[in-house]
N, C-alpha and C positions, 0 to 999 in steps of 0.2 A: 817741293811738289806743288804743281799748279792747282789752283782752286777749281772745284767742280762747279760749273754754272749751268743750271738747268732751268733758269728763271723763265725763259720764253716758252719752253716746253710745258712747264707746269701751268703757266698762265693760259696757254691754249687749252690744256686739259680742263682747267677750272671753268673756262668759258663754255666749252662743249658740255660739261657736266651740268652747268647752270641751265643751259637750254633744255637738256634732258629732264631735269627736275621740274622745269616749268611745264613741259609737255605732259609729264607723268602726273603732275599736280599732287604732290605728296599729302597735303591736308585732306584732299578728297579721297585719296587712296586709304588713308588712315580711317576716315569715317566709314568707308565701304567695308574695311576689315572688321570694325566694331559691329556693323550691321550683320555681316555674315557670321561672326562669332555668336551673336544673339540667336540667329536662325539655327546654327549648328548645335547650340545648347538646348534646343527644344527637345524634350524627351520623346516626342511623337514624330520626330523628323524621319526616322527610318520606316515609318508606315508607308512612305513613298520612297523606295530605294533610289529611283532615278533622280528625284529632286535632291535627295540627301547626297548622292554622289556629286551632283552639280554644285551644290553649296560647298561641300568640303574641298572639291577640286579648285573652285574659284578662290576660296579662303587660302588654301595652300599657295596658290599662284601669286596672290596679292601680298601675302606675308613674305614670300621669297623676294619679291620686288622691293619691298620696304627694307628688308635686311640687306639686300645688295646695295641700295642707295646709301644706307647708313655706313656700310663697310667702305664704300668708295670714298665718302666724305672723310672718314677717319684716316684712311690710308693716304689720301692727299695731304692732310695735315701732318701726319707722321713723316711723310717723305721729306717735307721741307725741314723738319727737325733733324732728320737723319743726315741731310746734306750739310746743315750747319755744323753738326757734330763731326762729320767726316773732314770738313775743311778746317775746323778748329784744331783737330788732332793730327791732321795730315795723314790720315789713315787710308791707304790705298784699298784695303779690303772693304771698308765701309763705303768708299766711293763706288766701288764695283757693285756693292749691294744696292746702293741708291739707283744706279743705272738700270739694274735688273728689275727693281721695283717700278721704275718709271715705265719700262717696256711692258711689264705685266699690266699696269694701270691703263696704258694706251690700248691694249687689246681688250680689256674689260669694258672700258668706256665706249670703245667702238662697237662692241656687242650690244651694249645698252642702247646706243644710238640707233642701231638697226632695229632693235626690238620696238622702239617708240614709233617706227614707221609702220608697224603691223597694226593698223587701226581700221582695217576693212571689216565689213559686216560679219564675215565668217572666219577672220584670221585667227581668232583664239581657239578655234575648234581643232579636234584631232583630224587626221587625214586618211582618206582611202586612196591608195595608189594602184593603178593598173599599168602594167608594162606589156606591150605587144610587139612581137617581132615584125619586121617589114621586109623590104626587098633585100636580097642577099643570100638566100638559101640557108645552108648550115651555119654560115658565118653570122647571119642575122639572128637565128635562134640562139646561138652561143652568146652573141652580144646582148640579147635580151636577158639571159641568165646572169651575165656579168653586171648589168645595170641593177638587176634585182639584188644581187649580193652587195653592190655598192651602197644602195640605200639602206639595206638592213645593217651593214657595218656602220654607216653613219648613225643610225638609230642606236646601236649598241654603244658607240663611243659617247653619245650624248645622254645615255641612260634613258632612252625613250622606249617604253614597252611597245612591242609589235606582235602581230598575229597574222600568219599567212592563211588566207581564206581559200584560195584556189590556185592550182598550178596545172597548166596544160602542157605536158611534155611533148617535145618534138620527136619525130621518128628517129632522127639522127642525133645531133648534139643540141644541148640547151633546151629552151622552152619556147612554145608558141606564145603563151601569155601567162601572166600571174597577177593575182590581186591580193593586197595585204593592207592591214590597218596599222597606222602608227598612232598610238593612243597617248598623246602628251599635249599639254597646253601649247597653243600656237604652232602645232605641227602643220596645219593647213597653210597658215599665213607664211610660214617659213619655207615649206617645200612646194608651194604652188608655183614658184618661179621655175621649178624644174619641169613643168609641163611643156611638152613640145616634142619635136623630132630630134633624136640623137643619132650622130653619124660616126661610124668607126672605119678607119683606114688602117690596114695591116697586111702583112704577108700571111695569106690564108693557110691555116694548119690543116685544111680539109682538101685542098687541091693538090694533085700529084706534082704539078710543076712549081708549087709554092709561089704562085703569082700574087701580086698585091690585089687585095679585094676591098671593095667598099660595101658596107652593109648599113642597115638602118633599123631603128626601133623607136616606138612611140611611147611616151610617158603621159598618163592622164592622172591628174590629182583633183579630188573633189573633197569638200568638207564632210565630216561625219555628222549625221543628223542628230538632233537632240529631241527629247520628248515633246518639246513645245512646238516643233516645226515639222511634224510628221506629215507627209503628203498622203492624202486619202487615195487609196488604190482599191477600187471596186474589184470583187472577186472575179467578175466576168472579164476584167481587163488583163488578167494574167493566166498563163498556162504553166503548170508545175510538172516537171518530169523528174523521175528518180532513176538512178542508175548506180552501178557499182564503182566505187573509187578505184583508181588505178595509178600506178607509178610509172617510172621509165620503162619502156619496152613492153608495156601492157601488163606488167606483173600485178597480180591481185594484191590490193592493200587490205581489203576485208571481203567477206563472203556474203554480205547483205547489201541491199539496195539503199545505202545510206546517203550517197551523194545526191545533191538537189540542184536542178537547173530551173530558173524562173525566167519566163519570157513575158515582158510587158508588151502586150499586143498593139496598143495605140502608137507607141514610139519605136517598137522593135528592139528595145533594150533587153539584153540577155545577161543574166548574172548566174554564176554557178558557185557552189561551195562544197568541198569534200574534205575539209580539214578535220571536222569533228566526226566521232564514231556514230553519233546518233543522228538519224534523219531529221528529228525535230530540231536539234541544235543547228544542223546545216541549213535548214529552212529559215530559222530565225536569223542566222548570219547573212544568208543571201537576201532576205527581205530588207535587212538593215542597209546593205550595200545598194540595193535597188532604190530604196528611199533616198539615199544620198545622191545617187545619180539623177533621179527625177527632181530632187530639190534643186540641183545645179541647173538642170534644163529649165525649170521654172524661173530660176534667178536670171538666166540669160535672156529668157523671153521677156521678163519684166524690165530688164535694163540691158538691151543688146549692145549698147555702146561701151559698157564696162566688161570687157573681155579679160577676166583675170586668169582664165585657163583656156587652153586651146580646145574648142568644141569639136573640131574636125581635124584631128592631127593626122597628116599623111606621112607615113614613114617612108619617104622616098626623096629623090633629088629635088633641090630647090626649096625645101621646106625646113631644113635643119636649123636648130637654134644653138647646137653645140657640136663640135667636132673633136673626136678622140683619135689622134694620129700616132700609130706605133711604128710605122715605116713609111718613108725612108728616114724619118727623124721622129723624135719623141715630143709630143705636145698635146695639150688639151686646151681648146679655146672656145669661149662663149662668143658667138657671133653677134649678140645683142649688146653686150657690155664691153666687149674687147678684152675681158679678163682672161688671162692665160697663164698656164704653168707648164714646166717642162718635165714633170714627173707623173706620167699617167698611172704608174703603179700605185702611188699614194692616193690618187683620185679614186681609182677603182677599189681601193681599200677603205673608202668612206671619207676621205679628206676633202669635203665639199664646202667648208665654211667660207672660203674666199669667194667661190662662185655664187653661193647663196646670198651673201652680204651684198655683192655687186649687183646681183639680180634684183634684190629688194630695193636698193637705191635707184636702179634703172627704172623699175616699175613706178616708183613714186614720182620720179622726174617726168616720166611719160604721162602719168595721170595729171600732173600739174600743168603740163604744156598742152593737154588736149582741150 
């Protein structure tokens, strides 16, 4: 039996991992963990719940990174031992196991490499995502609902908690718009590359003739605010309206005016929330989303050249960043990165890792060349 030689592949992985370790700065990370542990052990930390959650979240995040780095280093060392044993014994099963472990490490190190690129000011934050249907009638509202399900499936697969804050159902199929939070470390940095106009081409299920139809939807991604960067909003700058929550077809969800719509008069920004049963809870959630959007507006005004998200996303021709083609062939292609797959079903079921990784690398290259 021929010997298994993975020397060049392992050398390349070790080189990439060394670069990642240098960027992450393991000694600094360990020092930060010690400092956060000291803060978390303070018996008075929960007197300020918001700060306590921030400290414990950051501690968990940094400990997870240290554990992952140590695990990769150990597995790289063990892989070389496994290859030596497989070759010495001429064991085909062990050689196959070594190849499988190499493939697994390649995926893991690639994910780590992408994560080191998430070093923007707000990249570590949770995300608030809004999807709006565009041109295309019932196909567009149906497409908007497909995108919403796609992102929620992505969150489920990655064990990222989410909460749907508001959904505006269309009179026919799908939704006019929806807003939801994804509350996980680096959710904004990861998903902000999804902001833009998405285009769907398919045989319309809504037209009598079954003609091919092109429709559009816009995706907005903003970072969730934290206690430390709340934007001051004078009461005179907002108008609050309350109304009854409703579901598809106008069916009553509850019989009280618990849904809340807040309009920020200076900017015209409108946020609504009807997910909670209490008007007070809906108002608090809507204010949190409004704060996030105003923070993003302020950030763009302070640094207009750094356009990390699309400020004016037009869900129409000539603006799309990704195309989903279901007919006459099957393909999903990102027009910025050229990344494409031929399995739209898997993509709509939340398989977005390839697109997101390519988008993060593309964004970093674009920033470096600017």
